[in-house]
N, C-alpha and C positions, 0 to 999 in steps of 0.2 A: 777597494782598498789597494794601495800600492804594495810593492815588495817590502818596504820598510814597515808598513802597517801590519802586514802579515807576520813578520818576524816579531813585532811587539806583541801580537796576539799569542804567539807560541810561548814567549817568555811569561806572559801572564798565566797561561795554562799550567806551565811547569811549576810556577811559584805557589799555586794554590794547593795542588795535591789531592784535594777531595772534591773538586768542582769542575764542571764544564764552563769555561769562560772564553770569551773572545773580546778583544778590545781593538778599536781602530784608533791608532795614535795620530794626532795632528802633525803635519809636516810643515816646517818653515824653512827659511834659508839658513844654510850652515853659518854658524858664528865662529868665534875663536875656539881653538881646541882647548879642552880642559886639561889641567895639569895632572900628571900621574900621581896618585896618592903617595904621600911620603911616610905614612905610618900604617901599621897593620895591628889590629887588636884581635885577640882571640876570644871566642865565646863558646863555652862548653856546657851543654845542658846537663841537668842532674837526673834525667829520666832513667828508669830501670825497666827491664822487659816486663810486659804484662803477661803473667803466667796463668791467669785464670780469667774467666769471664767477669767483667764488672757487673755490679748489681743492676745497672741500667740496661743490661742485655737480657734480663729475666723474661721480658715479654717478646723476645725474638727466638721462637722455637725453631731450631734447625732440624726439622723433620719434613719429609716430602709433603707437599701441598699445603703446608702451613701458611696462613695469611698473617701479614704483619702490617701494622699501621705505619704511616710515614713518621709520626712522632716517635714511635718505638724504635724504628730502624735508625733514625737520625741520632737519637739519644744514645743508642748502643755504639754506633760508629764513632761518635765524638768521644764517648767515655773511654773506649778502647784506646783511641789515639792519645788522649790525655794520660791514661795510665801508663802507656809505653813511653811517652814523653819525646821520642825522637825516632827517626828512621830514614829510609832512603826510598826515593821515588824514581821509577823509570817510566817515561811517557813516550807514547808512539801514536802518531797520526799519519795521514796520507803523505804529508810533505815535511814533517818535523819529527825529530827525536829529541828527548831531553833526559837529563839526569840531575837529580837534586838531593842534597842532604837537608833535613828540616828538623826544627825544634817545634813541637806542637804544644800549645798551652796558653797561658796568660800573656806571654811575650814571645809570639811565634817569630821564627827567623828561618830563612831559606837561602841556600847558596848552591849554584849549579851552573849548567850550561845547556844551551839549545842549539841543535845543528839542523840547518835547512839548506836550501839550494844556494844560499849566499855564504855558506860557511858556518862557523861556530861562534856563538856569542856567550860570554859569561855574565852572570848576574849575582848580586848579593842584595837581599831584601830583608829589612827589619821593620818593626812597627813605626819607627821614626824616620827611616831613610831608605833610599834605593840607589844602587850603583849598577851600571851596565857598562861592559867593555865594548869599545869601538876601536877596531884596528890595534888592539893591544893596550889601549889607554882607558883607564877607568873614568867614567863620566858620572858625576853626581846629579841626582834628580833636581830639577829646578823648572817649575812650570812657567816661570816668567822669563826664562833665558831666551836669547836670540839664537842659541845653538839648538838645532832641531833634535840633536841627540839627548840633550838634557831634558827636553820636553817629552821625548819618548820614555826616558827613564822615569820621569814624574808620572806619566800615565800608568806605567807598569806598577810603580809604587802605590799609586792611589787604588788601583785594582786590588793589589795585594792587601792593603790595609783594610779595604772594604770587605774582602771575601775570605781572608785567611783566618779571621775570627771564627772560633768554633761555632758561635751562634748562627753565623751566616751559612756554614756548612750544614748545620741542622735544618735551617730554613729551606735549603735546596732539597734535601732528601725528604723532608716533611711535605713538600709541595706536591709530590706524586699522589695520585688517587688511591694508592695502596700498593702493597708488595706481596708477592707469592713466592714461597720457596719451591724451586723446581723439583721434579721427581727424583733425579739422580744427582749424586755428587760428581764434580769434575776433578780431573787431575790437572792442575795448573802448573805449567812449566815456567819458572821465574828466571829473570835475567842472571841471577847469581849461580845458576846451574842446579838449583834444588827444585823439587816437585812437591806440591802441597795438595792434599785432598780438601776440596772446599765446596760448600753448598752455593748454588746459584740462586740469588734472590733478585727477582726481576720486577720492575715497575709494571703495574697493571695497565697502564696506558700512558699516552703522552701528557705532558704538562708544561706549564710555563713558570719561570722563576728568574727574577733579576734581569729581565729583558731577553733571556735565552728561551727558545722553544725547544724543549727536550722531547725528541721523538721516541727514544728508547733508552733505557738505562738499566744496567745490571751491576749488582754488588756481589762479589764472591767473599764468603766468610768461612774461615777454617775453624779448627778446634779452638775452643775457648773464645769464639767470636773474633778470632784474628782477622783483621782486614787484609785480604790478599790482593784483590784487584777491583777496579771499577771501570766499566766501559759505558760510554754515553755517545749517542748520536743526537746532535742538536744543531740549531741554526741561530745565527745572530746577524742581523742586517741582511737577511736573504742568502747568506752563505752557510751551507751545511757541512759539517765535519764530524767524523767519528774519531774518538780519542780513547785509547786504552792506557790506564794508569795501573802499574804494578808496584807493590810495596814489599820491601825487604828490610832486613836489619832493624826490625822494631826494637826499641829500647837500647840499642847500642850507642855509646857516646859518639857524638859528631863534633867536629871542630869547624866553626864558621868564622872565617877571617873577614873582618869588617874593614874595608878601606877607609883610611882617614886622610884628609887633605884639605 
């Protein structure tokens, strides 16, 4: 993959929030620059904080050495995310960092930025559309465009629509051979300056899902089965990467501005 493809992979990772993803974007010859959007629309979710464990978490016992099935863990993580409705994601990998606000539910949406060796790129993703900024100009996804930037935006959007669906998140976690709650809780330091006590729930072995070979995966769950962090090491197309995703501001309203133009 080239540098542009690597950046597209990072954007896809940040947009998902609950998954390890990597996407190689096709690159064509640059076409005419897309116009800067002329209108901005706001979207605010109606999510509220999840203050107690969803009933879907009843089979996820947060006690040392407890075993958890993939179906139980996936159902719990997705149910908590749906109950909260929105939140903030911080992503860190070897060569990329990302920040994103997200709405999780039947109409998921994500807006944020990814910073790598080539600088920072902003993105807005909805179930119906994808926008990515290039040199300060918003470019709308169009897989048939002669503008390689529009094709990259379309690749990111396609990945998002395929994997941001809660059922796909459930499928990834459920694909593990099983999960085990580790012996001790960890104190997880989050990017907002807070610290959270959380149980480490680790996959019992490697597994494959959606074309990604996951070598190792850990989910940290706090009080009330709060989703605190997810770390995964996996490979796609022969390239291995480790990604840490940390979640804050669960249930707090977010404002996602959708470019129009």
